[in-house]
N, C-alpha and C positions, 0 to 999 in steps of 0.2 A: 513693554516686554512681549510685544506681539510675536517676535521670532521665537522666543522661548516657549510661548503657548503653542505655537504651530508645531515645534519639534516634539514637545511632550505629547501633544495630541496625536501626532503621527506614530510615535512609539506606543502610545496607548492603544491605538487602532491595531497595530501589529500584534500586541500582546493579547488582545481580545480574539483575534483570528487564530493565533497560536494555541490559545486555550481551547477553542473549538476543535482544532485539528488534533490536539493531544487527547481530548476526550473521545473523539470519534475513533481515532486509530487504535486506542486501547480497548475498544468495545468488541465483544464477540458479534459475529453476524446475526446470532440469535437474539442479541440484545439491542441491535441497531433500531432506531426509531421506536424505542419502547417495546420491541419485539412484535410490532404489528405486521411486519413484512414476512417474517419467517413462516407463519402458518400458510400463507399464500404459496410460498415455495414448496412447502411440504405437500400441499394439495396438487400442485403441478407435477411434482415428482411422482405422486401416486397415480396420476392420470397417465403419465408416460411409462409407468412400469409395464403396462400391458403391451405397449409397442416394443419395449425393451425385451420382453419375453419372446415376442414374435421374431424380432431380429436375432435373438439368441438361437432360436431353432434354425433360422436360416443360415447363420454363420456356422453352426455346428454341422448342419447337413452338408454345406459346401466343403468343410474340412474333412468330414467323414468320407464322403464319396471320392474326394481327391486322394485320400490316403489308403482307401480300400477299393480302388478301382479294379484291382486284380483279385480274383478269388484266392489266389495263392497267399496274399497278405492276410486273409482272414484266418489262416492256419496259426497265426501268432496272436492268441487272445490278449496278450499283455498290451498290444498296441490298441486294440479296441477298448480295453479296460481303461487305458490312459485317456482316450478320447472322452469316455463317459465321465471320468473323474473331472476332467476339464469342464464338461457341461454342468456337472453338479456344482462345482465351485463358482462358475460364472452365474448360475442361477442364484446361488446364495449371495453373490455380490450385488445383484439387482434387488433381491428381497430385503437384504439388510444394508442397502446402500446408504440410507440416512445414518445408520449406526456407524458406518465407516467414515462418513463425512463428519459426524460429531467427534469421532476419535481424532481425526486430523485437526479439527478445531481446537481440541483440548491440548494437543501436542504443540501446535504452532502458537496458540494463544498463551500457553505456559512460557514459551520462549520469549514472547513479546512482553509479558508481565514481569518476568525476571529482569529484563533489560530496563523496563520502565521503572521498576522499583529501585534500581541503582541510582536514579536521578535524585531521589530524596524528596521530590515534590515538584509540582508544576511551576513554582516560583523560580526554579533553577533556569528555566528557558525564557524568562521574562527579560526584555531589553529595557535598560534604564539609561537615562542621560548622564554622562560623566560630569563630575563636578567642574572640570576645567571648561567644558563646553557650556555648562550652565552659567559659569562666571563670565565667559566671553559674551554670551547673549545678554547678560545683565549690564555689562560694560559698554555695549554697542550704543552709538548715538542713533538719532532718529532715522537718518538716511541708511546707515548700516543695518538697523533693525528692519526697515521696510524692505530692503533688498534681500536680506536673509529670510524674511518672512515669505516673500514671493518664491524664492528658491525652495523654502520649506513646504509651500503648497504643492509644488511640482514633486517634491520628495514624498509628500503624503499620497498623492495620486499614484505614484509608482508603487508605493508600499501596498496600497489597496489592490492594485492590479496583481502584484505578486501573491498577496494573501488569497485573493479569489482563485487564482490558478492552483495554489496549493490545496485550497479547500475542495475545488472541483476534482483534483487528482485523487484525494483521499475518498471522496464520495464515489468517484468512478470505480475505485477498487471494490467497494461493496456491490455495485451493480454487476461487476464481472463475477464476483463470488456467487451472487444469486443466479446468474445465468448458468454457471457451472453446476450449481446444486439442482436447479429445476430440470436441466437437460441430462443429468447424470445417468439415468437408466439407458440412454441410447449408446454412449461410448462404453459403458460397463458391459453391455451385451456383446461387445467385440471380443471379450475374453472367451467366448464360447467356441471360437474357431482359432486354430493355430495360425492360420494365414492372417487373421485380423486382430490377434491379441495385442500386437504392438500399438494399435490405436487406443486400446484400453490403458496400456501402460503410459502412453503419452498423456492421456487425460489425467490420470492420477498424478503424474509428475507436474503437469501444468497447474493443477489445482493446488498442490502443495506449494508451488512457487507463488501463486497469487496470495495464499494465506500468509506466507513468510514475508511478503512485501511490507507488512505492518512492522516487522522487526527492523527492516531497513530504514523505514521512516522514523521510528523511534531512535535508532542509532544516529541518523542524520541530525535529529534535534539535539541529541547529547553532544555531538561534535560541534554543532552550531553554538550551543550554550558554553562550551569550553572556550570557543573563540571570543564570544562577547564578554565572558567573565574576566578574561585576561587582556581585554582591549587589544586583541591581536588584529588590528585593522591594517590594510595595505597602506604603505607610505605614499600618500598623494599630497603634495605640498602646494597649497594655494596662498602661502604667506602666513605671517605670524599675527595678523590682525584678527579682529573678531569675525569678519566675514570669511577670511581664509580658513580659520579654525573650524567654523561651523560647516562650510562647504566641504572641507576635507573629511570631516566626521561623517557627513551625510553620504558622501561617495563611498567611504569605507564600509558603512553599514549596508548600503545597497549592494556592494560587492559580496558581502557575506550572505545576504538574503538570496541573491541570485545563485550562489553556490548551493545553498540549502534547497532552492527550487530545482536546480539541476539534478541533485541527488535524489530528491523525492520523485521527480518525473522519470528518472532512470532506474527506479527501484526494481522494476520487473527485469530489466536487462542485467542489473547487478546480481540478482538471484540466479538467473539463467547461467551467467558466466561463472559464478562462484560455485554453484552446486551442479552445473551441467544438466539443469532441468529443461 
């Protein structure tokens, strides 16, 4: 039953990686790695707040002198008042930047949690060997079992490669979030000037997009589970024998795994195209 053991081992490896990915993607950035990284990001944020305030004054001065270059424009106090209101709001954005970030975490995390709760549990995304493939592996002779086992080892190697890429992609999302959080005071200072405010808006939109990537990953897992639960594999016919059935099954499974990998890798592009972020 060497071929059967190899196939079950490959799917077991995949399920272990999927369990890690599911656990990571449903975590808040504040809880990732037991919350050990978040205080460091808060400290960097606090250090960069001073630079953010300095940039805020610079951007405000640039906007102020450009819009009030003529003394005639100073006769309209509402324009000057509007500039100072912008300055005060931008200063508040830098001062309470972490509160704004936490609010975004709560909204986007709530969306992800709602989607994840609809799965009913982690077991829903687990891949299992169909009974007909199990029976085919048990009925295989020694030569067929050896050949299928060798193909299964290649199958296992590809699964490990796909799983590692998925895991790296999910981990990479947290690295990007932490970069956004730690550097947030700099782009938030751009709200201080009318000429530079679009950079602040771009930052907020991009940050929301990175946070929402978790929802896309969870949705991709749900779609993947729907495929594997209904045995919706592509029709690749390698014959009705034991070898043909097992090879056809492995190719079909790899096809679905590659689709899942493609969706997860393109999560950022999906968010940008869907929400124009």
